[in-house]
N, C-alpha and C positions, 0 to 999 in steps of 0.2 A: 611725815612717817605714815599718817593715816591715809594720805593720798596714795602712796606707794603700795600700802597694804590693799587698798581697794582695787588698784590696778592689777595687783598680783592675783587677787581673788577673781577678778573679771577674766584674766587670762586663763586661769584654771577652768573657769566655767566654759569659756569658749572652746578650749581644747577638749573638755569633756563632751561638749555638744557635738563636736566634730567626730569624736570617737563613737558616740552613741549613734549618730546618723550613719556613720560608716558601718557600724555593727548591724544596722537595720537593712543594709544592702544585701542582696542575694549572695550566698557564698561564692557563686560563680560570676562575680562582677566582671571579671576579665573575659567571661564568655560572651558578654554583650558585643564584643568585637566579632563581626561576621567573618566566617571563612568563605572563600569564593571558588567557584568552578566555572569553566567556560564551555559552552555547548554550541556546536555548529550544526546548521541544517540548511537544506535547500528549499524548505517551505516554512511557513509561520505556524503550522498546526501544533507545534509543541508548546505554544503560549499557555494553553489551558493547563497542561501538565506542570509546567514550571510554576504557575500561580499556586496550584494545589500543593506542589512539593515544598515551596517556600512557606506555605501555611503550616505544613507539618514539621518542617525543619527551619524555624525562623533564624537559626544561627548559620544557615548556609545561603549564600546569595548566588544565583545563577546568572551569569553574564551570557546572554543569548545573542548569537550572531546568525542572521538569516542572509544567505547568499543565494538568491534565486538565479535561475537560468543555467546555461550550459557551462558556465565558468566554475561552478561549485566543485566538481570533482577534480578539476585541474588545480584549483587553489588548495583543496584538501590534501591532495598528493604532495604538493610542494611544501605545505606546512609540516606535514608528517615527516617528510624526508630531511628537511633542513632543521627540524626541531625549533624553528623560529615561530614563536607565538602559536604553537600547535594547540588545538583545543583538547580539553581533558576528555570530553565526550563528543561524539559526532554521529550524525545520521548518514546512512548509505541507502540509496535507492536500489530496488530489486534488480534493475538493469546492470548495476555496477558491483553487486555484492560478490559475485564469483571472481571478479577481477581483483578484489582487495582482500578476500578472505584469507589468503595464504601469506600476505605480506607481514613482516615482523613488527609492524607498528601497531597491530591490533593485539591487545592484551588477551592472554589465554584465560578465559572465564571458566574453564572446566576445573582449573586448579583452585586450591584453597587460597584465600578465604571465601571465594565466590561460590564454588561448587554448583555451577549453573546446570550441570547434568541432572541434578536432583530437582530442579525447578521446571525445566522445559517440557517435561511430560504433560504439563497443564496446557501446552500449546498444540495446535493442529500439526499433524504429521508432515504436511507439505511445507509448513513454515520451518519446522525443525530441520528439514533436509538442507536448507540453505544456511543454517546457523553454524555449521561445522566446517573446519578446514579439511584438507586432504588427509590428515592424520586422525580425524575424528574429534578434534578439540573445538569447543564452542568459542567462537571469536566475535560473534555479533548476535544480537537477539532481536528477532522480528516482533514488533509490538502491534503490527497492523494485520488484521484478518481480511483477506481479499478474495473470497470465493465469488463466483459469478452466477448470474441467472439471466433471464430475459425480462426486461422491463417492457410492459405493453400498455397501450392506451386502452382504458376500459370502455370509453365510448365507441371506439372503432371495433373493439372485440364484440360488444353488444350488437352493433350493426351488422357485422360480417360473419361472426361466429355464433351469434345467438345467445351469448352469455359473457359476463365479465368476471365470473367466479374463477379464481385461480385453480381450484380443484378440477373445474370442467374445461378450462382453457389449456391446461398443461398437456393432456393427452392429444390435443389437436395440433400441438407443435413440438412433439418429442422426436421428430425426424426432420431432416432437411427437405425431404420429398414432400412432407405435409406442409411445411412452410412455403415451399415453392408453389404448391398447388393453391394455397391461400393467396399467395402473391399474385398469381396469374388472374385469379377470380376478382380480387380486389382492384387490381389495375384496370381490368375491363369494366367492372361495375362503376368505378369512380371516374371513368373517363381519364385515366392516367393521373389523377390528382392525389391518389393514395398508393403507397407501395408497402410491401412487407418489410423490407430492410433498407437502411439508409445507404449502405455501400458494401463493397466486398470485404472490408475489414470486419464487418459483423460476423462473417464466416471464419476468416483466418484467425481472428483473435480468440475464437472459441477453442482453439487448439494450442494456445500459447504455452510454452514451457517444455515442449518435447525436445530433448537434447539433440544437438547436431554433431557432437564429438564424443567419442568413447575411446579411452586409452590412447589419446593422441591421433586418432583417425577419424576422418569425416564419415559419418554414417547418416544417410538420408532415410529417415523413417517413412514407411509407406503412407502414413497419414498425410504427409506434405503433398504427395502425389494426388491423394484424394481431394485435398483442398484446391489444387489446380483445377480439377474437374468440376468441383462444386461452384467455384466463382464464375467459371465460364458458363456453366449451365444457368446460374442465377441471372447473368446478364442476358443470355439468349431468351430466357423466359420472362424477361421484363419484371423481375422481382425487385431490382435495385432502383432506388431513387437517384443514385449517382451523386450523392452529396458528400463532399470531403469532410472527414472528421475535423472539428474545430472551426469550420467555415460558418459564415453568417447564415447560409441556407440550412446547414445542419442544425444550428440552434433554433432557427425559426420553425423547422419541421416539428420540433417537440412542442412548441407553443401552439402551432396551428393544427396539429393532428394530421400531418401528411405522411407519417410513417407509423406502422403498427408495432413493430418489434425492434427493440434495441438491446442486444446482448451487452451486459456490463457488470462490473464488479461492485462490491459493497460501497466503495467510495464514490461511485457514479451518482448515487442518490443525492449526495450533498453537492458535489463539485461539477456534475454534468446536468442533471435534471432540474434540481432546485435552482441552480445558477442560470440555466438557459430558459427555463419555463416556470418562473415563480408563480404565475397566475393559474397553474393547472393542478393545484392541490386537490387530491381526491380522484383525479382522472387517470391514475396509474395503478397497475397491478404488477405482480412479480411471480414468475413461474419458471421451473426448470426447462432447459432447452435440450437439443440433441446430444450435448456433451457437457460433462462437468469440467469446470475450468477455474483458474485463478488468474488475476491480472494485477500486476504492480505489487506494491508492498514496500515497507520501509523498515530498515534495521538500525540498531543502535549499538555502537561499539565504544571501547575505551582505549585511549592512547597508551601504548605500553610504556612510555617514558614519562607519563604524568607523575607529578609530585603529590597529587591529591587523589590517589586511587581509591582510598576509603570513601571519600565524598562522591567520587564519580560512580562507584558501585551503588551507593545509596540511591542515586538518581536513577540508574539503570534498573535496579531492582524494583524501585517504586513504580516506574513507568510500565513495567511488564507484569509484575506479580502482586501488587498491592490491590487486593480485591475491592476494598472500599473505594479507592480512587478509580479503578477501572469501571466499577458499577456506576459511579457518578459521571465518568466520561461518556459511557454508553447512553445514560439517560439524558444528560444535559447537552451533549454534543451529537447525539445520534450516531455514535462512532462504534463501529464493529472492530473489536480488538482480536488479537491472536489467542487470547486466553479462553479456552473452551469451557473451563469451569464456570467462569463468570457469565459467559454467553448463554450457557445452558440454564443457569439460574434465571436469566432474564427472558428466555425464549417464550415462556408461557404468558408473559404479561406485557412485554414491550411491543407497542404498535406504532405505526406511522400514519399520521393523518394524510400525508402526501400520497401514500399508497392506499388510500381508501380505508384506513383502519386495519390494514393487514398486519399480521404478526411477522414482521420482516426478520427479527432476530431468530425466530423459530425456523424460518426458511433458510437463512444463511448458516445457522448452526448445523443444519442437516447437510446443506450443500458443501460446507467446508470439510465434512468428513468423507465426501465423495471425490474430492479433488485428487487426481493422480499425483503420486509422489515421485519426483524425478531427481536424479543426481545431476544437477546442471554444471556447466563448465563456464569458464570466463569467455569462451568464444560464442556461446549460444545467442546472446542478445544481439551481437553485431551481425552474425550470419543471418539471423532471422529478420532483423529490421533493415539492414543495409544491403543484403544480398538477395535473400529469398523473396522479400516483398517487392523488390525491384523487378526480379524475374517474373513474379506473379503478375505484376501490372503489364509487363511486355507480353506475357502469354494471354492475358485477358484482352489486350488490344490486337492480338494476332500478329504482333511483331516477332514473336516466337510461336511457331506453328504447332509443334508437338511437345509432348512431355519429355521425349528423348532429348530434344534440343534444350529444353529447360534444365534437365539434369546436367548436360554438358556445360551449360552456362554457369550453373551453380558451382560445379567443380572447378571451372576455370577461375571464377572470381575468388573462391576460397583459397585456391593455390596462390593467387597473386597477393591476397590480403594476409594470409597466414602461411608463409612458406615452410614453417616448422611442422605443419600438420601433414599426416600421410593422406594422400588423396588418390584413390584408384583411377 
């Protein structure tokens, strides 16, 4: 009897202990089970954002899928259309944004509970122009700010321009004629070892974004005819080093100081210059060129059939509008975002050792406000990259003799590629 009583008391004590331990657990013990979302991208740059997001929201796990290369957009379209393993959130490159902005698989972020229209005024106007579909609804949000300028070698500027001060260099290269004159002089004085520009893309890319199609009709902006003249003149005056973008010679020219001026966007600092010329820290400066421009950019969208839209929106909102995160991203990753409120706050203090201590956020914050705002179409990227630049190369090589022939060729190729467009 005594034994039974002791066992009974022991059992009560054990149960009580279990209850007490259970009672000490957080009321949301069930919340320890993480919820998950899937994010797709064509680069790995979202890694930092995901790390910081999971720190802020430890109950949300982000399954990140990086699909590099040209297959990304094909796989994304397939996944969205078949709903088979479609991501909750996905990145879209600037070149593809107009192609996807009107498809029904992108959630309408203008509607409640997202109300993105109230948030995007924090972003630059040229970014906002690509975020809306043909009816004015926000379908994707661009988190990257990509205004451009001209990166220049400070040592070459001192030698040939007499100064490396951005304030004094800028007025010496604010027109193509001035750059061409510098190029002629530098080419002669260096014995053809130094050139002003790496290639003709340095000129044509400075006008990236001008639409080719308006209301279903091909419209050739006069600027493109100006570009034809400029690239031919640049070659005739020996301004170009004739180095293909991405080639070994192009990368080496940055390290060796064989080219003075490289037009480039914000991301070029990390992914072009630091990557190709890591030993040249302090030898670079940044100044405005003949035209304000933007190049590239990345947008983030939500799958309209996602079962986790509340979590997906938390991630999108965090990536674009959380000021603490964006400030950390800018400082720790030297990343220029599309949020001008944060960028303006950093403009007076953020400097780049690679750019000789220059206040690069101040430069880009001002440059971003000068970028022309275009209503782009899904045709623009293909016409510009696959048709116009091919014609430009033929014109440069004199395989096409006149601008009239160039226009005919452009119209012919657009007709063949896009028979639905009206072409005069």
